[in-house]
C-alpha positions in Angstrom: 29.1 92.0 -114.0 26.6 89.3 -113.2 23.2 88.4 -114.6 20.7 85.7 -115.2 18.7 84.8 -118.2 15.6 82.7 -118.3 14.2 80.7 -121.2 10.9 80.9 -123.0 7.7 79.8 -121.4 6.2 78.9 -124.8 6.8 78.4 -128.5 4.3 78.9 -131.2 4.5 78.5 -135.0 2.7 81.0 -137.2 2.1 81.2 -140.9 1.9 84.2 -143.2 0.4 84.5 -146.7 3.1 86.7 -148.2 6.8 85.8 -147.6 9.4 88.2 -148.8 13.2 88.4 -148.6 14.3 91.7 -147.0 16.1 94.3 -149.1 19.3 95.3 -147.4 22.8 96.6 -147.9 25.6 94.8 -146.0 27.4 98.1 -145.6 24.6 99.0 -143.2 25.1 95.9 -141.0 25.6 97.0 -137.5 25.5 95.4 -134.0 26.9 96.4 -130.7 30.4 95.0 -130.3 31.4 92.6 -127.5 33.3 94.0 -124.5 37.0 93.7 -124.6 38.1 90.1 -123.8 39.5 91.3 -120.4 36.1 92.6 -119.4 33.8 90.0 -120.8 32.2 87.6 -118.3 33.4 84.0 -118.7 29.8 82.7 -119.3 29.8 83.8 -123.0 26.6 85.8 -122.8 28.2 88.6 -124.8 29.3 86.3 -127.6 27.1 86.3 -130.7 26.3 82.7 -131.7 27.3 81.0 -134.9 24.5 80.8 -137.5 23.0 77.2 -137.4 23.7 74.9 -140.4 20.0 74.2 -140.9 17.5 77.1 -140.8 14.5 74.7 -141.3 14.7 73.2 -137.8 12.7 75.3 -135.3 14.5 73.5 -132.4 17.8 75.1 -133.6 16.5 78.4 -134.9 14.7 79.5 -131.7 17.7 79.0 -129.4 19.9 80.8 -132.0 17.7 83.9 -132.0 17.4 83.8 -128.2 21.2 83.7 -127.9 21.6 86.4 -130.6 19.2 88.8 -129.0 20.6 88.2 -125.6 24.1 89.0 -126.9 22.8 92.0 -128.8 21.0 93.5 -125.8 23.9 92.8 -123.3 26.4 94.3 -125.7 24.2 97.3 -126.3 24.0 97.9 -122.5 27.8 97.4 -122.1 28.4 99.9 -124.9 26.3 102.5 -123.1 27.6 101.9 -119.5 30.9 100.0 -120.0 32.6 99.3 -116.7 29.8 101.0 -114.8 27.3 98.2 -115.8 26.9 96.2 -112.6 24.4 93.6 -113.8 22.0 92.8 -116.6 19.4 90.1 -117.1 17.0 89.2 -119.9 13.8 87.3 -119.4 12.4 85.7 -122.6 8.6 85.1 -122.3 7.7 83.7 -125.7 9.1 82.7 -129.1 7.4 82.2 -132.5 8.5 80.9 -135.9 6.9 82.0 -139.2 6.8 80.8 -142.8 10.0 81.8 -144.6 11.5 81.5 -148.1 13.3 78.2 -148.7 16.7 78.3 -147.0 15.7 81.0 -144.6 14.0 81.4 -141.2 11.8 84.0 -139.6 11.3 84.1 -135.9 10.3 86.5 -133.1 10.7 86.7 -129.4 9.1 88.6 -126.6 11.2 89.7 -123.7 12.1 92.3 -121.1 15.4 93.2 -119.5 16.7 94.8 -116.4 20.0 96.2 -115.4 21.9 98.2 -112.9 24.8 100.6 -113.3 26.9 102.8 -111.1 26.5 106.5 -111.4 28.9 108.2 -109.1 28.5 106.8 -105.6 25.0 105.3 -106.2 23.5 102.4 -108.1 20.7 103.0 -110.6 18.3 100.2 -111.4 16.2 100.1 -114.6 13.7 97.8 -116.4 12.6 97.8 -120.0 9.1 97.7 -121.4 8.0 94.5 -123.3 10.1 94.1 -126.4 9.4 92.1 -129.5 12.5 91.3 -131.7 12.0 89.7 -135.0 14.7 88.1 -137.1 15.1 87.0 -140.7 18.0 84.7 -141.3 19.4 83.2 -144.4 22.8 82.1 -145.8 23.8 85.7 -146.3 22.3 87.9 -143.6 20.8 88.2 -140.1 18.2 90.9 -140.3 16.5 92.3 -137.2 13.6 94.6 -136.3 12.4 95.6 -132.9 9.4 97.3 -131.3 8.7 98.2 -127.7 5.4 97.9 -125.8 2.9 95.2 -125.3 0.8 93.9 -128.3 -2.7 92.8 -127.8 -2.7 90.5 -130.8 0.6 88.5 -130.6 -0.3 86.1 -133.4 0.8 88.5 -136.2 4.5 89.0 -137.2 4.9 92.5 -135.7 7.4 93.8 -136.3 8.1 92.2 -139.6 11.9 91.9 -140.1 11.5 91.9 -143.9 9.9 95.4 -143.8 12.2 98.1 -142.4 14.5 96.0 -140.4 18.3 96.4 -140.4 21.0 93.9 -141.2 23.0 93.1 -138.0 25.4 90.6 -139.6 26.3 89.6 -143.1 28.1 86.4 -144.1 
């Protein structure tokens, strides 16, 4: 498998008037698993990153959610196509941070992805629509919510990971 990833073209900070901690059950935590070590590319794209020590530093939080979403998406594609996945790439267009409770971070990214897989003797190529993935991170959980399709007003936290998102990792 091969693939490329590109970094954001812009970063924006946003504020909200109401900040809530999401309600979740760690038994519901779920994320696509990494490929077996023997099949994982050596570049580490499929490895979920370690949660940063400080969640108050935007320069640490944004690369963390970019790496997390990249691993999540690539692992999801691998779980669907396994050895038939030929390549996958993710292009991150923008990232945002939002006001969060003390000791937590809320961030969102906008991206698309493309991939190719073998189906019999032919190769199928596919591209995603625009995707917005929002994360709430604190000392106990990584909470994620995603929507597909372009948003006209990108200044709002849509989707809001504190409303209807799912835990993807608990600590």
